[in-house]
C-alpha positions in Angstrom: 63.9 114.2 108.6 64.1 116.9 111.2 64.6 120.5 112.2 67.8 121.6 113.9 68.9 124.8 115.7 71.6 125.9 118.0 74.1 128.5 119.0 77.6 129.0 120.4 78.5 132.0 122.6 82.0 132.4 121.3 82.6 135.9 122.6 81.0 135.5 125.9 81.1 133.2 128.9 77.3 133.2 129.1 75.8 129.6 129.1 73.4 128.6 126.4 69.8 128.8 127.6 67.4 125.8 127.2 64.3 128.0 127.0 65.9 130.0 124.2 66.8 126.8 122.3 63.3 125.5 122.8 61.9 128.8 121.4 64.0 128.5 118.3 63.0 124.9 117.5 59.3 125.5 118.3 59.3 128.0 115.4 59.9 125.1 113.0 58.3 122.3 114.9 56.3 121.1 111.8 59.6 119.8 110.5 59.7 117.2 113.3 56.4 116.6 115.2 57.4 113.2 116.6 59.9 114.2 119.3 61.8 117.2 120.6 65.0 117.6 122.5 67.4 120.2 123.9 71.1 119.8 125.0 73.5 122.4 126.5 77.1 122.4 127.5 78.3 125.7 128.8 78.2 128.3 126.0 77.0 125.7 123.4 73.4 124.5 122.9 71.5 122.4 120.4 67.8 121.8 119.9 66.1 119.3 117.6 62.6 118.3 116.5 62.3 114.8 115.0 60.4 113.3 112.1 61.0 109.6 112.7 62.0 107.7 109.6 64.7 105.2 110.6 64.4 103.4 114.0 61.1 104.9 115.1 61.9 104.0 118.8 62.9 106.5 121.5 66.5 105.4 120.8 66.6 107.9 117.9 66.1 110.9 120.3 68.2 113.9 119.5 70.4 115.8 120.2 72.5 112.6 120.3 75.6 112.4 122.6 78.5 110.0 122.4 79.0 107.4 125.1 82.0 109.3 126.5 80.0 112.6 126.6 82.6 114.4 124.5 80.6 114.8 121.3 77.0 115.9 120.5 75.0 116.3 117.3 71.8 117.8 116.1 71.2 116.3 112.7 68.8 116.5 109.8 68.8 114.2 106.8 69.6 110.7 105.6 73.0 109.2 104.9 72.2 106.2 102.7 75.6 104.5 103.1 75.3 104.5 106.9 75.3 100.7 107.1 78.7 100.4 105.4 80.1 103.2 107.6 78.6 101.6 110.7 80.3 98.2 109.9 83.6 100.0 109.6 83.1 101.9 112.9 82.1 98.6 114.6 85.4 97.1 113.4 87.1 100.0 115.1 85.3 99.2 118.4 82.3 101.5 118.4 79.2 100.0 120.0 75.9 101.4 118.8 72.7 101.8 120.8 70.3 102.5 118.0 69.6 101.6 114.4 69.7 105.2 113.2 72.0 106.8 110.7 72.3 109.7 113.2 74.4 107.7 115.6 76.6 106.5 112.7 77.2 110.1 111.5 78.0 111.2 115.0 80.7 108.6 115.6 82.1 109.0 112.1 82.6 112.7 113.0 83.9 111.9 116.4 86.5 109.3 115.4 87.6 110.4 112.0 87.0 114.2 112.2 84.6 116.2 110.1 87.1 117.0 107.3 87.6 113.3 106.7 84.1 112.0 107.5 81.8 114.4 105.7 83.1 113.7 102.2 82.4 110.0 102.7 78.7 110.6 103.4 76.4 109.7 100.5 73.1 111.4 101.1 71.3 114.6 102.1 72.2 116.2 105.4 72.8 119.2 107.5 74.1 119.2 111.1 75.7 120.9 114.0 78.3 118.8 115.8 80.2 119.9 118.9 83.5 118.4 119.9 84.1 119.1 123.6 87.6 117.8 123.3 88.8 120.9 121.5 85.8 123.2 121.9 84.9 123.4 118.2 81.5 123.6 116.7 81.2 122.1 113.2 78.4 122.8 110.7 78.1 121.0 107.4 75.8 120.6 104.5 75.5 117.9 101.8 77.1 118.2 98.3 74.2 119.8 96.4 72.3 121.4 99.3 69.3 119.1 99.5 69.0 119.8 103.2 69.0 123.5 104.4 71.3 125.2 106.8 71.5 128.8 107.8 73.8 130.7 110.2 74.3 134.2 111.6 76.7 136.2 113.8 74.5 137.7 116.5 77.4 139.6 118.2 78.1 137.2 121.0 78.6 134.2 118.8 77.2 132.1 116.0 73.7 130.7 115.7 72.5 128.1 113.1 69.2 126.5 112.1 67.3 124.6 109.4 65.3 127.7 108.6 65.9 131.5 109.0 62.7 131.9 111.0 64.3 129.7 113.8 67.2 132.1 113.9 64.8 135.1 114.1 63.4 133.5 117.2 66.7 134.3 118.9 66.3 137.7 120.6 69.6 139.0 119.5 69.0 138.2 115.8 67.4 141.2 114.1 64.9 140.8 111.3 66.2 143.2 108.7 65.8 143.1 104.9 68.7 142.7 102.5 67.5 145.1 99.9 70.3 144.3 97.4 69.5 140.5 97.6 65.8 141.2 97.1 66.5 143.4 94.1 68.6 140.7 92.6 65.8 138.2 93.2 63.4 140.4 91.2 65.7 140.2 88.2 67.0 136.6 88.4 64.2 134.8 90.4 67.1 133.4 92.5 69.2 134.2 95.5 72.8 134.0 94.6 75.2 131.8 96.6 74.9 132.4 100.4 72.5 135.4 100.0 69.1 135.4 101.8 66.5 138.2 102.0 67.6 138.8 105.6 70.5 141.0 106.3 73.2 139.1 108.3 71.7 135.6 107.8 73.8 133.4 105.5 72.7 130.4 103.5 75.6 127.9 104.2 76.7 126.9 100.7 76.2 123.3 99.5 79.3 121.2 99.9 80.7 123.3 102.7 82.0 122.5 106.2 82.1 125.4 108.7 84.4 125.3 111.8 83.3 127.7 114.6 85.7 128.4 117.5 86.5 131.3 119.8 89.1 132.4 117.3 86.5 132.8 114.5 84.8 131.0 111.6 86.6 128.9 109.0 85.0 127.5 105.9 86.1 124.5 103.9 84.6 123.5 100.5 84.7 119.7 100.2 82.6 119.6 97.0 82.1 122.1 94.2 81.1 121.4 90.6 83.4 123.9 89.0 86.4 122.8 91.0 85.7 119.1 91.0 84.6 118.3 87.5 87.4 116.1 86.0 87.9 117.2 82.4 90.1 114.2 81.6 87.5 111.9 82.9 84.9 113.7 80.8 87.1 113.2 77.8 87.5 109.5 78.6 83.7 109.1 78.9 83.3 110.7 75.5 85.3 107.8 74.0 83.1 105.0 75.6 80.4 103.2 73.6 77.0 104.8 74.2 75.4 101.4 75.1 77.9 100.9 77.9 77.1 104.3 79.4 73.3 103.8 79.1 73.7 100.5 81.0 75.8 102.2 83.6 73.2 104.9 84.0 70.4 102.3 84.4 72.2 100.4 87.0 73.2 103.5 89.0 69.6 104.8 88.9 68.3 101.5 90.1 70.9 101.3 92.9 70.1 104.9 93.9 66.3 104.4 94.0 66.7 101.2 96.0 68.7 102.9 98.8 66.3 105.9 98.7 63.4 103.5 99.6 65.0 102.5 102.9 62.5 103.7 105.5 60.8 102.4 108.6 57.9 104.8 107.9 55.3 104.8 105.1 56.7 106.0 101.7 55.3 107.0 98.3 56.5 108.7 95.1 55.8 112.0 93.4 54.8 111.4 89.8 54.0 114.5 87.8 53.8 112.7 84.5 57.2 114.0 83.3 59.9 111.5 82.4 62.0 112.0 85.6 59.4 111.4 88.3 57.7 108.8 86.1 60.9 106.8 85.6 61.8 107.1 89.3 58.3 105.8 90.2 58.5 102.8 87.8 62.0 101.9 89.1 60.7 102.2 92.6 58.0 99.6 91.8 60.7 97.0 91.1 61.7 97.2 94.8 58.4 98.2 96.3 55.6 96.6 94.3 52.9 98.3 96.4 54.2 101.8 95.9 51.6 104.6 95.5 52.2 107.8 93.5 50.8 111.3 94.1 50.3 114.1 91.6 49.1 117.7 91.7 46.5 118.5 89.0 46.1 122.2 88.6 42.6 123.0 87.1 42.9 124.8 83.8 46.5 123.9 83.3 47.5 122.5 79.9 48.7 119.7 79.7 47.0 118.0 82.7 49.7 116.6 85.0 47.0 114.3 86.5 46.2 112.7 83.2 49.8 112.2 82.3 50.6 110.6 85.7 47.6 108.3 85.5 48.7 107.2 82.0 52.0 106.2 83.6 50.1 104.4 86.4 48.0 102.4 84.0 51.1 101.4 82.0 53.1 100.3 85.0 50.3 99.0 87.2 50.8 101.7 89.9 48.1 103.4 91.9 48.1 107.2 91.3 46.4 109.6 93.6 45.4 112.8 91.9 45.2 115.9 94.0 43.1 118.6 92.3 44.1 122.2 92.9 41.9 125.2 91.8 42.7 128.8 91.2 41.3 129.9 94.6 43.7 127.5 96.5 46.7 128.8 94.5 46.1 132.4 95.7 45.2 131.5 99.3 48.3 129.3 99.7 50.8 131.7 98.1 51.6 133.5 101.4 51.8 130.2 103.2 54.4 129.0 100.7 56.4 132.1 101.2 56.2 131.8 105.0 57.5 128.3 104.9 60.2 129.2 102.4 61.4 132.3 104.4 61.7 134.1 101.0 59.8 135.1 97.9 59.1 131.8 96.1 60.9 131.0 92.9 58.2 128.6 91.6 54.5 129.1 91.1 54.1 125.4 91.7 54.9 125.7 95.4 51.2 125.9 96.2 50.1 122.7 94.3 53.0 121.0 96.0 51.6 122.1 99.4 48.3 120.4 98.5 50.0 117.2 97.6 52.2 116.9 100.7 49.2 117.7 102.9 47.4 114.8 101.2 50.4 112.6 101.8 50.5 113.6 105.5 46.7 112.9 105.9 47.3 109.4 104.4 50.1 108.7 106.9 52.9 109.1 104.3 56.2 110.4 105.8 58.6 110.0 102.8 58.2 110.9 99.1 60.7 110.0 96.4 60.9 112.7 93.6 62.6 113.2 90.2 64.4 116.5 90.7 68.0 116.9 89.6 67.8 115.1 86.3 67.5 118.2 84.2 70.6 119.8 85.7 72.6 116.5 85.5 71.5 115.1 82.2 70.6 118.1 80.0 66.9 118.7 80.2 66.5 122.5 79.9 65.8 124.4 76.7 68.3 127.1 77.6 71.1 124.5 77.7 70.1 123.6 74.1 70.0 127.3 73.2 73.6 127.7 74.5 74.7 124.8 72.3 72.9 126.2 69.2 74.1 129.7 69.7 77.7 128.7 70.0 77.4 126.3 67.1 75.9 129.0 64.9 78.7 131.4 65.9 81.4 128.9 65.3 80.1 128.3 61.8 79.7 132.0 61.1 83.2 132.7 62.3 84.5 130.0 59.9 82.5 130.9 56.8 81.8 134.7 57.1 85.0 136.8 56.9 85.4 139.7 59.3 85.9 142.4 56.7 84.1 145.8 56.4 81.9 144.6 53.5 80.4 141.9 55.7 80.1 144.3 58.6 78.0 146.5 56.4 75.9 143.6 55.2 75.4 142.6 58.8 73.7 145.9 59.5 71.1 145.0 56.9 71.0 141.3 57.5 72.0 140.4 61.1 72.6 136.8 60.3 75.5 137.8 58.0 77.3 139.8 60.6 80.6 138.2 61.7 80.7 137.1 65.4 83.2 138.5 67.9 83.7 135.4 70.0 85.7 137.2 72.7 82.9 139.3 74.2 80.5 136.3 73.9 82.9 134.2 76.1 82.5 136.8 78.9 78.8 136.4 79.0 78.0 133.2 77.2 74.8 132.0 78.8 72.8 135.1 79.5 69.1 134.0 79.4 67.8 136.8 77.2 64.6 134.9 76.6 63.5 135.4 80.2 63.8 139.1 80.4 62.2 142.0 78.5 63.8 143.8 75.5 64.6 146.7 77.7 68.3 147.9 77.7 68.0 149.6 81.1 66.6 146.5 82.6 69.4 144.4 81.0 72.1 146.7 82.3 70.7 146.5 85.8 70.5 142.7 85.6 74.1 142.4 84.6 75.3 144.1 87.8 72.7 143.3 90.4 74.4 140.1 91.6 77.8 141.8 91.7 79.0 140.0 88.6 79.1 136.6 90.3 77.4 134.8 87.5 79.6 136.3 84.8 82.7 135.4 86.7 81.5 131.9 87.2 80.6 131.6 83.5 84.1 132.7 82.5 85.6 130.2 84.9 83.4 127.3 83.7 84.4 128.0 80.1 88.1 128.1 81.0 87.8 124.9 83.0 86.3 123.1 80.0 88.7 124.5 77.4 89.8 121.0 76.3 86.3 120.2 75.3 85.7 120.4 71.5 83.8 121.5 69.6 83.1 124.7 71.4 79.3 124.2 71.3 79.8 121.1 73.4 81.8 123.1 75.9 79.0 125.7 76.0 76.3 123.1 76.6 78.2 121.5 79.5 79.2 124.8 81.0 75.6 126.0 80.9 74.3 122.8 82.5 76.9 123.2 85.3 75.8 126.7 85.9 72.3 125.4 86.6 73.7 123.5 89.6 74.5 126.9 91.2 71.2 128.6 90.4 68.2 126.6 89.2 68.9 123.5 91.2 69.4 125.4 94.5 66.0 127.0 94.0 64.3 123.7 93.3 65.9 122.0 96.3 64.9 124.9 98.5 61.3 124.4 97.3 61.4 120.6 97.8 62.6 120.8 101.4 60.5 123.7 102.6 57.2 122.7 101.1 57.4 119.0 101.9 58.6 119.7 105.5 55.7 122.1 106.0 53.5 119.0 106.1 56.1 116.9 108.0 57.0 114.9 104.9 60.6 114.1 103.8 61.4 114.5 100.1 64.2 112.3 98.7 66.0 112.8 95.3 67.6 109.7 93.8 69.1 111.6 90.9 71.4 113.5 93.3 73.0 110.4 94.9 76.8 110.6 94.7 77.3 108.1 91.9 74.5 109.6 89.8 76.1 113.1 90.2 79.5 111.7 89.1 77.9 110.3 86.0 76.0 113.6 85.3 79.2 115.6 85.8 81.2 113.5 83.4 78.8 112.2 80.7 79.6 114.0 77.3 77.2 116.4 75.7 75.9 113.7 73.3 74.7 111.6 76.2 72.6 114.5 77.3 71.6 116.2 74.1 71.6 114.1 71.0 69.4 113.6 67.9 67.7 116.8 68.8 66.5 115.3 72.1 67.2 116.5 75.6 68.0 114.0 78.4 69.0 111.5 75.7 70.4 108.9 78.2 67.3 109.2 80.4 65.0 108.6 77.5 67.1 105.6 76.2 66.8 104.1 79.7 63.1 104.6 79.7 62.8 103.0 76.3 64.6 99.8 77.5 62.0 97.3 78.6 59.2 99.6 77.7 59.3 101.2 81.1 57.2 104.2 80.2 54.6 105.0 77.4 56.4 106.5 74.4 54.3 109.7 74.6 55.7 110.2 78.1 59.3 109.3 77.3 59.4 111.6 74.3 57.2 114.5 75.4 58.6 118.0 75.0 59.9 119.5 78.3 57.2 121.5 79.9 57.6 123.1 83.3 54.9 122.3 85.9 52.0 124.3 84.4 50.5 126.9 86.7 48.5 129.8 85.1 50.4 133.0 85.9 47.2 135.0 85.3 46.1 133.7 88.6 48.8 135.6 90.4 48.8 138.7 88.2 45.2 139.3 89.2 46.6 140.4 92.6 49.0 143.0 91.4 46.9 145.7 93.1 48.7 144.7 96.3 51.8 146.5 95.0 50.2 150.0 94.7 50.3 150.8 98.4 52.7 148.1 99.7 56.0 147.2 101.3 58.0 146.6 98.1 57.8 150.3 97.1 59.0 151.3 100.6 61.9 148.8 100.5 63.0 149.8 97.0 62.4 153.5 97.7 59.8 154.0 94.9 57.5 157.0 95.0 53.8 156.6 93.9 54.5 157.6 90.4 57.5 155.3 90.1 55.4 152.5 91.6 52.6 153.0 89.1 55.0 153.1 86.2 56.9 150.0 87.3 53.6 148.1 87.9 52.4 149.0 84.5 55.6 147.8 82.9 55.7 144.6 85.0 52.2 143.9 83.8 53.7 143.1 80.4 56.3 140.8 82.1 54.5 138.0 84.0 57.6 136.6 85.6 58.8 139.9 86.9 55.3 140.7 88.2 55.3 137.3 90.0 58.7 138.2 91.6 57.6 141.6 92.7 54.5 140.2 94.3 56.6 137.6 96.0 58.8 140.3 97.5 55.7 142.2 98.6 54.1 139.2 100.3 57.4 138.3 102.0 57.8 141.8 103.3 54.3 142.0 104.7 54.7 138.7 106.5 58.3 139.0 107.9 58.6 142.8 108.3 55.0 143.9 108.9 53.8 140.9 110.8 50.7 140.1 108.6 49.5 136.5 109.0 49.8 134.2 105.9 46.2 133.0 106.1 44.8 136.6 106.3 47.1 137.7 103.5 45.9 134.8 101.4 42.3 135.9 101.8 43.3 139.5 100.8 44.9 138.1 97.6 41.8 136.2 96.8 39.6 139.2 97.4 41.8 141.3 95.1 41.5 138.8 92.3 37.7 138.7 92.6 37.4 142.5 92.3 39.5 142.4 89.2 42.0 144.9 90.7 45.0 143.5 88.9 46.6 142.8 85.5 45.4 141.5 82.3 45.6 137.7 81.9 48.9 136.0 81.0 49.6 132.6 79.6 51.1 129.8 81.7 54.7 129.5 82.7 
């Protein structure tokens, strides 16, 4: 795993400068402390910092250049089917000089062209590839966005990097806030699509190939859930016996975990005690009997993740290392998490994750295998179930309660009797009302702050799945697909940035290509059945007694971090950057802080924006800001306690 950066002076004859490329990559050197390289060719330049995982020898040095000197790559990631691709390229006459997947990716691009090669890659990746034969720079990102890639137009051309802070090291890239994106984040706790908190810096969308030339920028989408879900295949899967699909899931998961364990560097697993990471860890033991698991245990959090993980370890004979995290560390590390993420953090568990990957790094671990992606693929979230229940209830109401004035009148007295107008519901079928306050002004703002993107996508998902019956099954699947665009992107951002902050690579077997194909096309009842979420995952865990029953059938609980820890620092907002960005006066700030005090998630988001602004716009140091947060919490200058989230 690595860090990449580069730029192309498309509107100038000015050559790329090595010192500038070195400056960009040094900003993210923690992503690759083992080696560093710079390459230039006229107006194009690449830089790279390497975390050696496959072929630890100097033969893996990057940027990598083809034997004929006509192609070059700076690459971050792992393509797990590289051996199969290598064999095919060797049959075509390619002679390799290393055992890396980097060289395979380079020659696949060089011989087959990016538009044909990239869809064949099974893994996680982001890269910049320059083809000197036609003068095109190609950028690409894996199907679900496991590996990050950012780009910007700096006037003279296009720059790209693994992280926004590397782009900001370019002297012609300005550090300006995108206030609209930040406001949307406060509401949704996500950045939509290609949005980032920096004006002019674009998050290259997952499943996208970008072609950069002197004529401009062209984008090609080679994978998109909404476009690529095959409804006929989904219907065909719904007619298969459940036992056959459970067996197929088990085999695919085993195959995926096996290829995710390929490494020439020390490897471990993350085991939070939830079913996904626990099952991944147990399957990993089949191929790596000495595998060790790590878990963050937040003091005061209920339930204890450490105790759950250790129960899995005792059951399966796996050593589990518990990393205890206290309240003081959560506050002090919050600005550090935001610095590494380049944005306000979406998850309060970023800080425990920092503690774990630092422990991994200290132990010499370079790779961790995790369980992310299962909830989105196989129906693990309560709001997906709520969508199913809501639409089922409305279908039954529409069937049995006539839409006549008498019932309308009764509905005013007894809301459950009111007939349902399904048309308007289809236009906004998945709005997560349970996450925002009962405040109509706030709700109206939320509905427009992202430009209606979510609403348009919701409508498109429902239309794409119109063959799926009953309608509540359609709602469940569509809601789960929506999570690929929002929740999953935030989780993958966290996984990469926090793990790489400690020079550790995080791998996600649930997001291997075949696993994704199953998740896209399994019917609702393979995901939510018998009142259970992730039904197929739990059935697989039951087979062979892989996990203790109390782990397999535990209710879904997000990684528990006490939000009161962060609310205690709300005094930071009273004379801060957030009010300046959002143009609040003192009275408005006090009123908003008082209201947000009753909404822990919104307060967390506001504080995240404040910390981000102080670091990136004001230049405060994360460590010093962490001490300030800790000091505020000790003086009690903050909010009343809130429960965990």
